[in-house]
C-alpha positions as CSV (number, residue, x, y, z in Angstrom):
1,M,26.2,8.5,-6.4
2,N,28.0,6.1,-8.8
3,R,28.8,3.8,-6.0
4,F,25.2,3.8,-4.9
5,F,24.2,2.1,-8.1
6,D,27.4,0.0,-8.5
7,I,26.1,-3.5,-7.8
8,P,28.7,-6.2,-6.9
9,S,29.2,-8.7,-9.6
10,D,28.5,-11.7,-7.3
11,L,24.8,-10.8,-7.4
12,Q,24.7,-11.5,-11.2
13,H,22.2,-8.6,-11.7
14,D,22.4,-4.9,-12.1
15,W,20.2,-2.5,-10.2
16,L,17.3,-2.7,-12.6
17,G,17.6,-6.5,-12.7
18,L,17.4,-6.7,-8.9
19,I,14.3,-4.5,-9.0
20,G,12.7,-6.8,-11.5
21,L,13.6,-9.9,-9.5
22,H,12.3,-8.2,-6.3
23,L,8.9,-7.4,-8.0
24,R,8.6,-10.9,-9.4
25,E,9.3,-12.6,-6.0
26,A,6.9,-10.2,-4.3
27,L,4.0,-9.9,-6.7
28,L,3.6,-13.4,-7.9
29,P,2.8,-14.6,-4.3
30,V,0.2,-11.9,-4.0
31,L,-1.4,-13.0,-7.3
32,A,-1.3,-16.6,-6.3
33,G,-2.7,-15.7,-2.9
34,L,-5.6,-13.8,-4.5
35,L,-6.4,-16.8,-6.8
36,L,-6.5,-19.0,-3.7
37,A,-8.4,-16.6,-1.5
38,L,-11.3,-15.9,-3.9
39,P,-12.8,-19.4,-3.9
40,L,-11.8,-20.0,-0.3
41,A,-13.6,-16.8,0.8
42,Q,-16.7,-17.8,-1.2
43,L,-16.8,-21.1,0.6
44,C,-16.5,-19.2,3.9
45,V,-19.4,-16.9,2.9
46,R,-21.6,-19.8,1.9
47,L,-20.6,-22.1,4.8
48,R,-20.4,-19.7,7.8
49,W,-19.2,-22.5,10.1
50,L,-16.1,-22.8,7.9
51,Y,-14.9,-19.2,8.4
52,P,-13.6,-19.4,12.0
53,P,-11.4,-22.4,11.4
54,V,-10.1,-21.0,8.1
55,L,-9.3,-17.7,9.8
56,W,-7.6,-19.5,12.7
57,A,-5.5,-21.6,10.3
58,T,-4.4,-18.6,8.2
59,T,-3.5,-16.7,11.4
60,V,-1.4,-19.6,12.8
61,L,0.4,-20.0,9.4
62,Y,1.1,-16.2,9.4
63,A,2.6,-16.5,12.8
64,I,5.2,-19.0,11.6
65,P,8.5,-17.2,10.9
66,S,9.7,-17.2,7.3
67,L,13.0,-18.8,8.3
68,A,11.1,-21.8,9.7
69,F,9.3,-22.2,6.4
70,F,12.7,-22.0,4.6
71,V,14.1,-24.8,6.8
72,V,11.1,-27.0,5.9
73,L,10.9,-26.2,2.2
74,I,14.6,-26.1,1.3
75,D,14.9,-29.9,1.2
76,Y,12.1,-30.0,-1.4
77,T,12.5,-26.8,-3.4
78,G,16.2,-26.0,-2.8
79,Q,17.7,-22.6,-2.7
80,T,15.3,-21.2,-5.3
81,E,12.8,-18.4,-5.7
82,L,10.1,-20.9,-5.0
83,T,11.3,-21.4,-1.5
84,V,10.8,-17.7,-0.9
85,M,7.5,-17.3,-2.7
86,I,5.6,-20.2,-1.1
87,P,5.7,-18.6,2.4
88,L,4.8,-15.2,1.0
89,T,1.8,-16.8,-0.7
90,I,0.6,-18.3,2.5
91,Y,1.1,-15.0,4.4
92,T,-1.2,-13.2,1.9
93,L,-4.1,-15.5,2.8
94,M,-4.3,-14.1,6.3
95,V,-5.0,-10.7,4.8
96,L,-6.9,-11.5,1.7
97,V,-9.4,-14.1,3.0
98,P,-10.9,-11.8,5.7
99,A,-10.9,-8.8,3.3
100,I,-12.8,-10.7,0.6
101,V,-15.2,-12.3,3.1
102,D,-16.0,-8.9,4.7
103,G,-16.4,-7.3,1.4
104,V,-18.8,-10.0,0.0
105,R,-20.8,-10.0,3.2
106,S,-21.3,-6.3,3.0
107,V,-23.4,-6.7,-0.2
108,P,-27.1,-5.9,0.7
109,Q,-29.5,-8.8,0.8
110,E,-31.9,-7.0,-1.5
111,T,-29.1,-6.8,-4.1
112,L,-28.6,-10.6,-3.9
113,A,-32.3,-11.1,-4.2
114,A,-32.5,-8.9,-7.3
115,A,-29.6,-10.8,-8.9
116,T,-31.3,-14.1,-8.1
117,A,-34.6,-12.9,-9.6
118,M,-32.7,-11.9,-12.8
119,G,-31.6,-15.6,-13.1
120,F,-28.1,-15.4,-11.7
121,G,-26.8,-18.7,-10.3
122,P,-24.4,-18.7,-7.3
123,V,-21.2,-18.6,-9.4
124,R,-22.4,-15.8,-11.7
125,R,-23.8,-13.9,-8.8
126,Y,-20.5,-14.1,-6.9
127,A,-18.4,-13.1,-9.9
128,Q,-20.6,-10.4,-11.5
129,V,-22.4,-8.9,-8.5
130,Q,-20.7,-9.6,-5.1
131,L,-17.1,-9.3,-6.2
132,P,-17.6,-5.9,-8.0
133,I,-19.3,-4.5,-5.0
134,A,-16.6,-5.9,-2.7
135,V,-13.8,-4.3,-4.8
136,P,-12.9,-1.6,-2.2
137,A,-12.4,-4.2,0.5
138,I,-10.5,-6.5,-1.8
139,I,-8.2,-3.7,-2.9
140,A,-7.6,-2.7,0.7
141,G,-6.5,-6.2,1.5
142,L,-4.3,-6.3,-1.6
143,R,-2.6,-3.1,-0.5
144,V,-1.6,-4.6,2.8
145,A,-0.6,-7.9,1.3
146,T,1.5,-6.3,-1.5
147,V,3.4,-3.9,0.8
148,S,4.1,-6.7,3.2
149,S,5.2,-9.0,0.5
150,I,7.6,-6.4,-1.0
151,S,9.2,-5.9,2.5
152,L,9.5,-9.7,3.3
153,V,11.2,-10.7,0.0
154,S,14.5,-9.4,1.4
155,V,14.6,-12.2,4.0
156,G,15.4,-14.6,1.1
157,M,19.0,-13.3,1.2
158,L,19.5,-15.9,3.9
159,I,19.0,-18.8,1.4
160,G,21.5,-18.5,-1.5
161,N,21.0,-14.9,-2.4
162,Q,17.3,-15.2,-3.2
163,G,16.4,-11.9,-1.5
164,A,16.6,-9.7,-4.6
165,L,17.2,-6.2,-3.3
166,G,17.7,-7.8,0.1
167,N,21.0,-9.3,-1.2
168,L,22.5,-5.8,-1.1
169,L,22.2,-5.9,2.7
170,H,24.5,-8.9,2.8
171,D,27.0,-7.5,0.4
172,A,27.0,-4.2,2.3
173,Q,28.4,-6.0,5.3
174,I,30.8,-8.2,3.3
175,Y,32.3,-5.3,1.2
176,N,31.9,-2.7,4.0
177,R,29.7,-0.5,1.7
178,P,26.9,1.0,3.6
179,E,25.5,2.7,0.5
180,L,24.4,-0.8,-0.7
181,A,22.3,-1.1,2.5
182,W,20.7,2.3,1.8
183,N,20.1,1.3,-1.8
184,S,18.2,-1.8,-0.6
185,V,16.1,0.0,2.0
186,L,15.3,3.1,-0.1
187,T,14.5,1.1,-3.3
188,S,12.3,-1.4,-1.5
189,A,10.4,1.4,0.2
190,A,9.9,3.2,-3.1
191,L,8.6,0.0,-4.7
192,A,6.1,-0.4,-1.8
193,V,4.9,3.2,-2.1
194,L,4.6,2.9,-5.9
195,A,2.6,-0.4,-5.7
196,D,0.3,1.1,-3.1
197,V,-0.4,4.2,-5.2
198,L,-1.1,2.0,-8.3
199,L,-3.6,-0.1,-6.3
200,V,-5.4,3.1,-5.2
201,V,-5.6,4.1,-8.8
202,V,-7.0,0.7,-9.8
203,R,-9.6,1.0,-7.0
204,V,-10.7,4.4,-8.3
205,L,-10.9,3.1,-11.9
206,L,-12.9,0.0,-10.8
207,T,-15.3,1.8,-8.5
208,P,-16.4,5.0,-10.3
209,W,-19.5,5.2,-8.1
210,M,-17.4,5.9,-5.0
211,P,-16.7,9.5,-4.0
212,T,-13.1,10.6,-4.7
213,G,-13.0,13.5,-2.3
214,R,-14.9,15.5,0.2
215,S,-15.4,18.5,-2.1
216,G,-16.2,16.3,-5.1
217,G,-18.8,14.4,-3.1
218,R,-20.6,17.5,-1.8
219,S,-20.6,19.2,-5.2
220,R,-22.9,16.6,-6.5
221,G,-25.5,17.7,-4.0
222,A,-26.9,16.4,-0.7
223,G,-23.8,14.3,0.0
224,V,-25.7,11.2,-1.0
225,R,-23.4,8.3,-1.7
226,P,-24.4,6.3,-4.8
227,D,-25.4,2.7,-4.3
228,P,-22.7,0.4,-5.7
229,A,-25.2,-2.3,-6.3
230,V,-26.9,-0.4,-9.1
231,P,-23.9,-0.3,-11.6
232,A,-22.9,-3.8,-10.6
233,L,-26.3,-5.2,-11.5
234,E,-26.5,-3.1,-14.7
235,D,-23.1,-4.3,-15.9
236,A,-23.9,-7.9,-15.0
237,A,-27.2,-7.8,-16.9
238,R,-25.5,-6.6,-20.2
């Protein structure tokens, strides 16, 4: 067990340090992707003709192997974390943009009309009415993007030990220590599961109007699902 956590000195981090580095390289691209996807998705909702080319472009970029991105970027960003995080940010757009667009488009027209009647402009309506109602769809996209990003960070081991936990795979081969490979795989999987669970908890906290279970939903009577537009409009009006 001691050898399992005995990290070679060439990685310049202990086990917890590699975990922190892995999370930083995985989660910052997801956050950056979300910040880019929110306004881009709003443009796609307002300008319907824009959505197909944007979706096509993000899909094409997602299909480009990360190694190809590294080859292009390394001349500009060097063997740094940024070289790993830029492709991961681009990959998240393919997941987050459709998730946000679908979530925003699911908002009932009568809800939008009510918000407009209350004096909400386009920006305020998007931020305070449409996005809160679209939270379940956005969180679903974030779950996929986060788990994918955590798994892809390890590829960075190919460019100057920028793969965080993935660097253990390289050292496992060099030092003939298979336990390092198991450490990398199991720790990365645990981080992905933990991140997914935390996002589910966030979704539950942000959407109290949604049923949390079959028995809980039936116990309230008649199995009627609350309208998410009601709390969204009430909160926005305060």
